[in-house]
N, C-alpha and C positions, 0 to 999 in steps of 0.2 A: 445664466446660472447652469451649472452642470448637474445633471440628474445623478443621484447617488443610488437609485434603485437597482437592485440586482435582478438579473434574469433568472428565472427558475427553470431547471431542466428536470425532466422525469426520466428515471432510469428503471429498467426492469431486468431482474436477474433471471438466470436460466430456470429457476424453480418458481417464477412468477411473483417474487417479492418486488414491491414498488418502492422507490426512493425518490424524494423530491429534494434536489440540492441546488444551491446557488451555482451559477456558471463558473464562479471563481474557484470552486472546489476542483474543477476539471482542467484548470489552466495548464498543469504539467502533464496531462494525459495526451501525449503527442499524437497518437493515432486517432484522437477525437477532435483535433483542431478543426477539420472541415465541418464537423457537426456543430461546433460552437458558432461558426460563421453563418449558418443557415438560420432563417427565421423559424423558430420552433414554437410559434404561437399556437399551433394546433394541439400542443401538449401530448403528441404521440410519444410514447416512451422510446428511449434508446434501449434496444434489447442487447443483452450480453449473454449469448448462447452458451458460453463456456465458463461463466462465473456464477456460482450459487449466491443466494441472498446473504448467507453468513459471511462469505468471503468479500462480497461487494460492500457490505457494511463495514468490514475492517478496512478496506481500501479507502472508503469515504472518510472514516475516522482518521486514518493516516494523512489523507489529503488535507482535511480540515486542520489538523494539528500543525502540519508543515506550512500551510497557508497562513495560519495565525502566527506561527513562529517568524515567517518572513516579514509579515506586516509589523510585528512588534520588535524585531531585532534591533532597530536603531534606538529604541527607548530602553530596552531591557538591561543593557550593560554586559559585562564580561561573563557572568555566570549563566547567561541565557543559553548559550550553545551546550553547556553542561546539562541543563534541564532537558533539552530536546534529545541529547544523547541518552540520558537516563530513560526518557519516555520511549525512545526507539528500542533500547535494550529490553525493556519490559514488553514492548509490542511483539517482539519476535520470540518470546518465551511461550511457544506453542508446539504442538505435535509436529512431527516431520511431515505428515500428510497435509496439515493446515499450511505449513510453510511452503510445501510444493504447490498447493493450490494458489497461494499468494504470488508465487513466482509466475505461474501460468497467467494469472490475472494481470500482474504488472507488465508482463510481456505483451499480452493482448491489447492493453490500453496504451502501451508505450510510456509507462511511468518509470523513468530511469532511476529516480531516487529510491523508490520502493524496490525496484529490481536489484539495485546494488546492495541494499540492506539485506534483502531476503536471500540472494545468492551468496553473499558473504557469510551469512549465518548458517546456511546449508553446508557451505564448505567447512566451516568450523565444526559443525556437528559430525561431518564425515571424518575429519581429522581425529576428533575425540574417539569416535567409534573404532577407527583403525588402530589408534594407540591402545585401546582396551583389548581389541582382538589380538594385537601383537603381544601384549602383556599376558593374556591367557595362554597363548601359544608358547611363550617362553616358560611359563610356570609348568606347563604340562611336559615340556622337554626335560626340565630339571628333576622331575619326579622319578 
């Protein structure tokens, strides 16, 4: 019989917040692969020196949501990817500072899915800002 128990991993943010997560949450965190292979029975936390607790909590939520999405995608049917798209769209409705912090975190842990989403969102924000600035410049020229 195969054991279905999940290994728990302790994470610590730069500001000392502690998170206990199943190892499955970290599956897509490429720079953490080697840490998942080590016996972490001592429960020493994995420290993230450049990620605050608020940002790490968001990264964990994103990871859980996408892990759940992957696990249930075969059962959910055609509208399922639309649900995750809507969730992702809502997830990145944050300040530019928070988005930048999420980009740094995604880069640090090697989480490509989160990096793609946050970088794409930042690019769109910058395009919108540039369009507004161009519009304001054009209006002042016409005056």
